[in-house]
C-alpha positions as CSV (number, residue, x, y, z in Angstrom):
1,M,46.0,-6.3,-69.7
2,W,45.3,-5.0,-66.2
3,K,42.5,-2.9,-67.6
4,K,40.9,-6.0,-69.1
5,I,41.2,-7.9,-65.8
6,G,39.7,-4.9,-63.9
7,L,36.9,-4.6,-66.4
8,G,36.2,-8.4,-66.0
9,L,36.1,-8.1,-62.3
10,F,33.7,-5.2,-62.5
11,C,31.4,-7.1,-64.8
12,L,31.5,-10.0,-62.4
13,L,30.5,-7.7,-59.5
14,I,27.7,-6.3,-61.5
15,L,26.6,-9.8,-62.4
16,F,26.7,-11.0,-58.7
17,A,24.9,-7.8,-57.6
18,G,22.2,-8.4,-60.2
19,V,21.8,-12.0,-59.2
20,A,21.6,-11.0,-55.5
21,I,19.0,-8.3,-56.3
22,L,17.0,-10.9,-58.3
23,L,17.2,-13.4,-55.5
24,L,16.3,-10.8,-52.9
25,N,13.4,-9.6,-55.0
26,R,12.1,-13.2,-55.6
27,Q,12.3,-14.0,-51.8
28,I,10.6,-10.7,-50.9
29,S,7.9,-11.4,-53.6
30,E,7.4,-14.9,-52.1
31,A,7.1,-13.3,-48.6
32,E,4.6,-10.8,-50.0
33,A,2.5,-13.6,-51.5
34,E,2.5,-15.5,-48.2
35,L,1.7,-12.3,-46.3
36,N,-1.3,-11.7,-48.5
37,E,-2.5,-15.2,-47.7
38,L,-2.1,-14.5,-44.0
39,L,-3.9,-11.2,-44.3
40,Q,-6.8,-12.8,-46.1
41,H,-7.0,-15.7,-43.6
42,Q,-7.2,-13.2,-40.7
43,G,-9.7,-10.9,-42.4
44,M,-7.2,-8.0,-42.6
45,Q,-7.4,-5.2,-45.1
46,V,-4.3,-3.2,-46.4
47,D,-4.5,-0.2,-48.7
48,L,-0.9,-0.6,-50.0
49,I,2.0,-3.1,-49.9
50,E,5.3,-1.9,-51.2
51,T,9.0,-3.0,-51.3
52,T,12.1,-0.8,-50.7
53,F,15.7,-1.8,-50.9
54,L,17.5,1.2,-49.4
55,P,18.9,1.8,-46.8
56,K,17.8,-1.8,-46.0
57,P,15.5,-4.2,-47.9
58,A,12.1,-3.9,-46.4
59,L,8.4,-4.6,-46.9
60,H,5.8,-1.9,-46.0
61,L,2.1,-2.3,-45.3
62,H,0.2,0.9,-45.2
63,D,-3.2,1.5,-43.5
64,L,-3.9,-2.0,-42.2
65,R,-7.3,-2.6,-40.7
66,F,-8.1,-5.7,-38.5
67,V,-11.5,-6.6,-37.0
68,P,-11.2,-9.7,-34.8
69,A,-14.5,-11.6,-34.1
70,K,-16.5,-10.0,-31.3
71,E,-13.6,-7.6,-30.6
72,R,-12.8,-3.9,-31.4
73,S,-11.2,-3.1,-34.7
74,V,-7.5,-2.3,-34.8
75,F,-5.8,0.1,-37.3
76,F,-2.1,0.6,-38.0
77,K,-0.8,3.5,-40.1
78,N,2.3,1.6,-41.1
79,I,3.9,-1.8,-40.6
80,Q,7.4,-2.4,-41.7
81,A,9.4,-5.7,-42.0
82,Q,13.2,-5.1,-42.4
83,F,15.3,-8.0,-43.8
84,D,18.9,-9.0,-43.4
85,G,20.1,-9.1,-47.0
86,L,23.3,-11.0,-46.1
87,T,21.3,-14.1,-45.2
88,L,20.6,-14.6,-48.9
89,L,24.0,-16.3,-48.9
90,T,22.3,-19.1,-46.9
91,G,19.5,-19.3,-49.3
92,R,16.9,-17.9,-46.8
93,L,15.9,-14.4,-46.1
94,K,15.9,-13.5,-42.4
95,I,13.4,-10.9,-40.9
96,A,15.7,-8.6,-38.9
97,N,13.0,-6.3,-37.4
98,L,9.3,-5.7,-37.3
99,E,7.7,-2.4,-36.6
100,F,4.1,-1.4,-36.0
101,N,3.5,2.3,-36.0
102,E,0.5,4.6,-35.1
103,G,-2.0,2.0,-34.0
104,V,-5.6,2.8,-33.0
105,I,-8.0,0.6,-31.2
106,A,-11.7,1.5,-31.8
107,D,-13.6,3.0,-28.8
108,S,-10.5,3.4,-26.8
109,D,-8.5,6.5,-25.6
110,W,-5.3,4.6,-25.9
111,R,-3.1,4.9,-29.0
112,I,-0.2,2.5,-29.9
113,Q,2.7,4.7,-30.6
114,K,5.1,1.9,-31.7
115,I,5.7,-1.8,-31.3
116,S,9.1,-3.1,-32.3
117,L,10.1,-6.8,-32.5
118,K,13.5,-8.2,-33.2
119,P,13.2,-11.9,-34.0
120,T,16.0,-14.3,-33.1
121,A,15.8,-16.5,-36.2
122,L,12.6,-15.8,-38.1
123,Y,12.8,-16.3,-41.9
124,T,10.3,-15.3,-44.7
125,D,9.6,-19.0,-45.4
126,S,8.2,-19.3,-41.9
127,I,5.2,-17.1,-42.7
128,G,3.3,-20.2,-43.9
129,D,3.8,-21.7,-40.5
130,L,2.4,-18.6,-38.9
131,V,-0.8,-19.1,-41.0
132,S,-1.0,-22.7,-39.9
133,F,-0.5,-21.7,-36.2
134,L,-3.3,-19.1,-36.4
135,A,-5.6,-21.6,-38.0
136,T,-5.0,-24.6,-35.8
137,K,-3.7,-22.9,-32.6
138,T,-1.1,-25.6,-32.3
139,M,2.7,-25.3,-32.8
140,E,4.5,-28.0,-34.7
141,E,8.1,-27.1,-33.6
142,E,8.4,-26.6,-29.8
143,A,12.1,-26.3,-29.5
144,S,12.9,-23.7,-32.1
145,D,14.2,-20.1,-32.2
146,K,11.6,-19.4,-34.9
147,W,9.3,-17.8,-32.4
148,S,11.9,-16.3,-30.2
149,F,12.6,-12.5,-29.9
150,D,15.8,-10.9,-28.7
151,L,13.9,-7.7,-28.0
152,I,10.3,-6.6,-27.8
153,S,9.4,-3.0,-27.1
154,A,6.1,-1.1,-27.1
155,E,4.6,2.2,-26.1
156,V,1.0,3.1,-25.8
157,R,-0.4,6.5,-24.8
158,N,-3.8,8.1,-24.1
159,A,-5.1,11.5,-25.0
160,A,-4.0,13.0,-21.7
161,G,-0.4,11.9,-22.2
162,D,-0.3,8.9,-19.7
163,S,1.8,6.1,-21.1
164,F,2.7,2.4,-20.8
165,K,6.2,1.4,-21.9
166,L,7.2,-2.2,-22.2
167,T,10.6,-3.9,-23.0
168,A,10.9,-7.7,-23.1
169,D,12.6,-10.7,-24.6
170,G,11.2,-14.2,-24.9
171,S,9.6,-16.8,-27.0
172,I,6.2,-18.3,-28.0
173,A,6.0,-22.0,-27.2
174,A,3.3,-24.7,-27.2
175,D,2.7,-24.1,-23.4
176,G,2.6,-20.3,-23.7
177,L,4.9,-17.3,-23.5
178,H,8.3,-17.4,-21.9
179,G,10.7,-14.6,-21.2
180,N,11.6,-11.5,-19.2
181,L,9.6,-8.3,-19.0
182,K,9.8,-4.7,-17.7
183,L,6.7,-2.5,-17.7
184,S,6.5,1.1,-16.6
185,V,3.5,3.4,-16.2
186,Q,4.1,7.2,-16.5
187,L,1.2,9.5,-15.5
188,V,0.9,13.1,-16.4
189,E,-1.0,13.9,-13.2
190,A,0.2,12.3,-9.9
191,A,-2.1,9.5,-8.6
192,Y,-1.3,10.4,-5.0
193,N,1.7,11.4,-2.9
194,Q,3.3,12.9,-6.0
195,N,3.6,9.4,-7.5
196,K,3.6,9.5,-11.3
197,T,5.7,6.4,-12.1
198,F,4.9,2.8,-11.3
199,E,7.1,-0.2,-12.4
200,L,6.8,-4.0,-12.8
201,E,9.6,-6.4,-13.6
202,M,9.3,-10.2,-14.2
203,L,12.3,-12.5,-14.8
204,K,12.1,-16.0,-16.3
205,F,8.3,-16.1,-16.5
206,R,5.9,-18.4,-18.3
207,F,2.4,-17.3,-19.1
208,G,-0.2,-19.7,-20.6
209,K,-3.8,-20.7,-20.7
210,Q,-5.1,-23.4,-18.4
211,H,-7.9,-26.0,-18.9
212,S,-10.5,-23.4,-17.9
213,L,-11.6,-21.3,-20.8
214,A,-11.4,-18.2,-18.6
215,K,-8.2,-18.9,-16.7
216,Y,-4.5,-18.1,-17.4
217,E,-1.5,-18.8,-15.2
218,M,1.8,-17.1,-14.9
219,I,4.9,-18.4,-13.0
220,A,8.0,-16.2,-12.6
221,D,11.3,-16.8,-10.9
222,S,11.4,-13.2,-9.7
223,V,8.9,-10.4,-9.6
224,S,9.4,-6.8,-8.4
225,I,6.8,-4.1,-8.2
226,N,8.0,-0.6,-7.7
227,N,11.4,-1.9,-6.6
228,T,9.8,-4.2,-4.0
229,G,10.9,-7.8,-4.5
230,L,8.3,-10.5,-4.0
231,G,10.5,-13.5,-4.8
232,S,9.1,-16.1,-7.1
233,V,5.4,-15.6,-7.9
234,R,2.6,-17.7,-9.2
235,A,-0.4,-15.7,-10.6
236,E,-3.8,-16.6,-11.9
237,F,-5.6,-14.4,-14.3
238,Y,-9.3,-14.7,-15.1
239,V,-10.9,-13.0,-18.1
240,P,-14.6,-12.0,-18.2
241,S,-17.0,-14.9,-18.7
242,A,-20.8,-15.5,-18.8
243,Q,-20.7,-16.2,-15.1
244,D,-18.4,-13.3,-14.1
245,D,-18.1,-10.1,-16.1
246,S,-15.0,-8.9,-14.2
247,S,-11.3,-9.5,-14.8
248,R,-9.4,-10.9,-11.8
249,L,-5.7,-11.3,-10.9
250,V,-4.6,-13.4,-7.9
251,L,-0.9,-13.4,-6.8
252,Y,0.8,-16.0,-4.7
253,P,4.3,-14.6,-3.8
254,S,7.0,-16.7,-2.2
255,A,8.3,-13.8,-0.2
256,C,5.7,-14.5,2.5
257,R,4.1,-17.7,3.7
258,D,0.5,-18.5,2.6
259,C,-0.1,-14.9,1.6
260,T,-2.1,-13.7,-1.4
261,A,-3.1,-10.5,-3.1
262,S,-6.0,-10.2,-5.6
263,L,-7.4,-7.5,-7.9
264,A,-10.8,-7.6,-9.6
265,W,-11.9,-4.8,-12.0
266,Q,-14.7,-4.0,-14.4
267,Q,-15.6,-0.9,-16.4
268,Q,-18.5,1.1,-15.1
269,I,-20.4,4.0,-16.7
270,G,-18.2,5.9,-19.2
271,K,-14.5,5.7,-18.4
272,I,-14.9,4.9,-14.7
273,N,-13.4,1.5,-13.6
274,Q,-14.3,-0.2,-10.3
275,V,-11.4,-2.0,-8.7
276,Q,-11.6,-4.4,-5.8
277,F,-8.4,-5.2,-3.9
278,R,-7.9,-7.8,-1.2
279,T,-4.9,-9.2,0.7
280,M,-4.6,-12.2,3.0
281,R,-1.6,-12.5,5.4
282,F,0.3,-10.1,3.2
283,P,3.3,-8.3,4.9
284,L,2.2,-4.7,5.5
285,Q,5.7,-3.3,4.8
286,Y,5.7,-4.9,1.3
287,L,2.2,-3.6,0.6
288,L,3.1,0.0,1.6
289,K,6.3,-0.1,-0.5
290,I,4.5,-1.4,-3.5
291,L,1.9,1.4,-3.2
292,K,4.8,3.9,-2.6
293,L,3.4,5.0,0.7
294,P,5.1,5.7,4.1
295,V,6.1,2.4,5.7
296,F,4.7,3.1,9.1
297,G,4.5,-0.5,10.3
298,E,5.0,-4.2,9.9
299,G,2.8,-7.3,10.3
300,E,0.5,-9.7,8.4
301,S,-2.2,-7.5,6.7
302,E,-5.7,-8.2,5.5
303,V,-7.1,-5.5,3.2
304,E,-10.6,-5.1,1.7
305,A,-10.8,-2.2,-0.7
306,K,-13.3,-0.9,-3.3
307,L,-12.0,2.0,-5.4
308,L,-13.2,4.0,-8.5
309,F,-10.5,4.9,-11.0
310,E,-10.7,7.3,-13.9
311,R,-7.8,7.4,-16.3
312,L,-5.6,5.3,-13.9
313,I,-6.2,7.9,-11.1
314,P,-8.0,6.8,-8.0
315,Q,-11.0,9.0,-7.4
316,Q,-12.8,7.6,-4.4
317,G,-13.3,4.5,-2.4
318,K,-13.5,2.8,1.0
319,F,-11.2,0.2,2.5
320,T,-10.4,-1.6,5.7
321,L,-7.0,-2.6,7.1
322,N,-6.4,-5.3,9.7
323,V,-2.8,-6.2,10.8
324,A,-1.9,-9.0,13.3
325,D,1.3,-9.4,15.4
326,G,3.1,-6.4,14.1
327,K,4.8,-3.1,15.1
328,L,4.7,0.6,14.4
329,R,8.1,1.6,13.1
330,G,10.2,4.3,14.6
331,L,7.6,5.1,17.3
332,N,7.4,3.8,20.9
333,I,4.2,5.1,22.3
334,L,5.0,3.4,25.6
335,Q,8.0,5.7,26.0
336,L,6.0,8.7,25.0
337,V,3.2,8.2,27.6
338,G,5.2,6.5,30.3
339,Q,5.5,9.6,32.4
340,Y,1.8,10.1,32.3
341,L,0.4,6.6,32.7
342,P,1.4,3.9,35.2
343,I,3.1,1.6,32.6
344,N,6.2,-0.6,32.9
345,Y,7.8,-1.4,29.5
346,D,10.8,-3.1,28.1
347,E,13.2,-0.5,26.8
348,S,14.8,-3.1,24.5
349,T,11.9,-2.8,22.2
350,L,12.8,0.8,21.4
351,P,12.2,2.6,19.0
352,D,9.1,0.6,17.9
353,T,5.6,-0.1,19.3
354,N,4.7,-3.8,19.2
355,F,1.1,-4.7,18.9
356,E,-1.2,-7.7,18.8
357,Q,-3.9,-6.2,16.6
358,F,-4.2,-3.0,14.5
359,S,-7.3,-2.0,12.5
360,A,-8.5,1.0,10.5
361,V,-11.4,2.1,8.3
362,Y,-10.6,4.6,5.5
363,D,-12.6,6.7,3.1
364,W,-10.8,8.1,0.1
365,N,-12.1,11.0,-2.0
366,K,-9.5,12.3,-4.5
367,T,-6.9,14.1,-2.4
368,R,-8.5,13.5,1.0
369,L,-8.0,10.3,2.9
370,L,-10.3,10.2,5.9
371,I,-9.4,7.8,8.7
372,E,-12.9,7.1,10.0
373,K,-11.7,5.0,12.9
374,T,-8.6,3.2,14.0
375,A,-7.7,1.0,16.9
376,L,-4.5,-0.7,18.2
377,R,-4.3,-3.3,21.0
378,S,-1.0,-4.4,22.6
379,K,-0.1,-6.1,25.8
380,E,0.0,-2.8,27.6
381,L,-2.1,-0.3,25.5
382,Y,-5.4,0.1,23.9
383,I,-5.5,3.0,21.4
384,T,-8.5,4.4,19.4
385,G,-8.7,7.4,17.2
386,S,-9.4,9.1,13.8
387,G,-7.9,11.6,11.5
388,R,-7.3,12.7,7.9
389,V,-4.5,12.7,5.4
390,N,-3.9,15.0,2.4
391,T,-2.7,12.6,-0.3
392,D,-1.2,15.4,-2.4
393,D,1.5,16.4,0.1
394,M,1.0,13.6,2.7
395,Q,0.2,15.9,5.5
396,C,-1.4,14.1,8.5
397,D,-3.8,15.2,11.2
398,I,-4.5,12.3,13.5
399,R,-5.9,12.3,17.1
400,L,-5.6,9.3,19.3
401,N,-6.8,8.4,22.8
402,I,-4.3,6.2,24.5
403,G,-5.6,3.9,27.2
404,M,-4.3,0.9,29.0
405,S,-5.1,-2.8,28.5
406,N,-5.0,-3.5,32.2
407,P,-8.7,-3.3,33.5
408,K,-7.4,-1.5,36.6
409,Y,-6.6,1.6,34.6
410,R,-9.5,1.7,32.1
411,E,-10.6,5.1,33.5
412,L,-7.4,6.7,32.1
413,S,-7.2,7.9,28.5
414,L,-4.4,10.2,27.3
415,P,-5.1,12.3,24.2
416,M,-2.3,12.5,21.6
417,H,-2.1,14.6,18.4
418,F,0.0,13.6,15.4
419,F,0.4,16.2,12.7
420,D,2.7,17.5,9.9
421,N,4.4,15.2,7.3
422,C,3.3,11.5,7.4
423,Y,6.8,10.3,6.8
424,S,8.1,11.9,10.0
425,P,5.1,13.3,11.9
426,Q,5.3,15.7,14.9
427,Y,3.3,14.8,18.0
428,K,1.8,16.5,21.0
429,I,0.5,14.9,24.2
430,E,-2.5,17.0,25.2
431,V,-2.7,16.8,29.0
432,N,-6.1,18.6,29.0
433,K,-8.7,19.2,31.7
434,N,-10.5,16.0,30.8
435,F,-7.3,13.9,31.4
436,R,-6.6,15.7,34.7
437,E,-10.2,14.9,35.9
438,Q,-9.6,11.3,34.9
439,L,-6.4,11.2,36.8
440,K,-8.0,12.7,39.9
441,G,-10.8,10.2,39.8
442,Y,-8.3,7.3,39.3
443,I,-6.2,8.5,42.4
444,K,-9.3,8.8,44.6
445,Q,-10.5,5.4,43.6
446,R,-7.0,3.9,44.4
447,I,-7.0,5.7,47.8
448,K,-10.5,4.2,48.7
449,E,-9.1,0.7,47.8
């Protein structure tokens, strides 16, 4: 009797398994048919589509080619959609994961290693909605998990080994993209100052197109670049147009009042890219942290820079820096020169040097940063100078002439030499023959008075 019951249960299990396989095969076949419609609608070509059931049910597309209108062609060696077989119990087959492997973009050094998407609640019967969305560019269901993703990850790499890695979560809505994002850039060769890694993090952002055909807008509750928090940020992104062939990005961070930072770039001859960078009232300490450079001062900065990049590495350029109402950190020049010049100063300002205006003109050529001229004006001092920095090891060699703002002492100018590591430079006050002659002349002039 028990043998008959066991045999009956076994037969029922076989029957249920067979029905499940048939249902699964039917839903995958329907998904395959809708997918074919999507591919034809978008002008995509696939060499082979196949279905597998172990270890998980999946649909595979081999050698997919895609040529968007007026754009470069895209090729993927393999695209895989994995399904959650248990969702058959609900009558709908859920897509558990999407993977795009070994992607190639025509006329580009960059290769897509892998893109992985984990949808929140995307089912095979939604593929038709995707076809409609691509055709009409409108979304019928705004409040839906259908276009939400619990995880998005991607990695692209160039021939030299430089890579971009992205992790994100979010959703596609009628007003654009929503979510959280982390992006890291890893270079094989250091860009400068041994810096090979650069990072960006955005939390609770929205990115969407504005009324202008060439303008996009991004708003984020929190933005951090290289671990430097900028608070909430609004950004405008402009794509090339008939009037302007460059791409532009403008940032408006809440971490500073009425400050902006902007980038404009365009490809030049070969693989050289020209980048223009500009800031207005941007805190100098934030800017230096973002660039992963020694934070030598504070104040509201204005920067004008033109640089040439090759493979993400700055090759050469020129830029100017102007800073208002700031200070030099960890250096009180008044204290250093007080024994040589007739200066009264407030010791409570130690260990910094406050200034009203600081300016510099730089010329960058690969590993050499030339400080063509620099000037600092404070209530007590007027400083001019020049120098050079090796950006590989951040070794400085800067010579300054330190004078006084008071017209009575304009004849005096004390030479000072800064050298060694830029993070903690050594200095030497050069009381040379020229300074001694200036001092003698100053004393004689005071005696005559």
